[in-house]
C-alpha positions as semicolon CSV with decimal commas, in nm:
position;residue;x (nm);y (nm);z (nm)
1;M;-4,217;0,408;-1,605
2;Y;-4,448;0,345;-1,321
3;R;-4,467;0,733;-1,191
4;K;-4,633;0,801;-0,807
5;I;-4,944;1,011;-0,770
6;D;-4,907;1,236;-0,483
7;N;-5,255;1,230;-0,274
8;K;-5,070;1,550;-0,050
9;G;-5,266;1,793;-0,292
10;Q;-5,627;1,600;-0,239
11;S;-5,632;1,537;0,114
12;S;-5,522;1,936;0,118
13;A;-5,860;2,061;-0,116
14;E;-6,085;1,761;0,035
15;L;-6,022;1,968;0,434
16;I;-6,096;2,278;0,299
17;L;-6,456;2,171;0,139
18;I;-6,553;1,978;0,400
19;I;-6,456;2,355;0,651
20;G;-6,596;2,516;0,346
21;G;-6,911;2,348;0,472
22;L;-6,916;2,352;0,801
23;L;-6,903;2,729;0,754
24;V;-7,162;2,761;0,513
25;I;-7,398;2,514;0,811
26;I;-7,221;2,769;1,116
27;L;-7,352;3,120;0,904
28;F;-7,700;2,992;0,810
29;V;-7,744;2,857;1,204
30;G;-7,629;3,174;1,285
31;S;-7,885;3,382;1,027
32;Y;-8,180;3,158;1,262
33;I;-8,118;3,210;1,567
34;S;-8,052;3,589;1,448
35;N;-8,381;3,556;1,256
36;I;-8,590;3,398;1,584
37;T;-8,451;3,651;1,858
38;N;-8,506;3,954;1,639
39;T;-8,882;3,798;1,657
40;T;-8,871;3,704;2,027
41;Q;-8,761;4,038;2,064
42;K;-8,999;4,294;1,835
43;S;-9,286;4,077;2,032
44;F;-9,170;4,088;2,415
45;K;-9,171;4,486;2,299
46;S;-9,464;4,452;2,171
47;L;-9,610;4,337;2,497
48;L;-9,446;4,554;2,746
49;T;-9,587;4,853;2,523
50;Q;-9,890;4,725;2,538
51;E;-9,920;4,638;2,899
52;R;-9,755;5,006;2,972
53;D;-10,043;5,116;2,750
54;F;-10,316;4,910;2,939
55;L;-10,186;5,047;3,317
56;I;-10,148;5,418;3,256
57;N;-10,525;5,377;3,171
58;K;-10,615;5,193;3,447
59;I;-10,454;5,441;3,695
């Protein structure tokens, strides 16, 4: 007797793995962009503070 193998579960598992992998990639990219944004914001804030102090001292 030959039994047919059901492949519906396998395709669902593959889809879950693909979606999970994409989610992990999106989270890493988001973390990287957030890090760049924070670094840029700190540098810009430091620059503005330095220029403000320079202008105040110049007056």
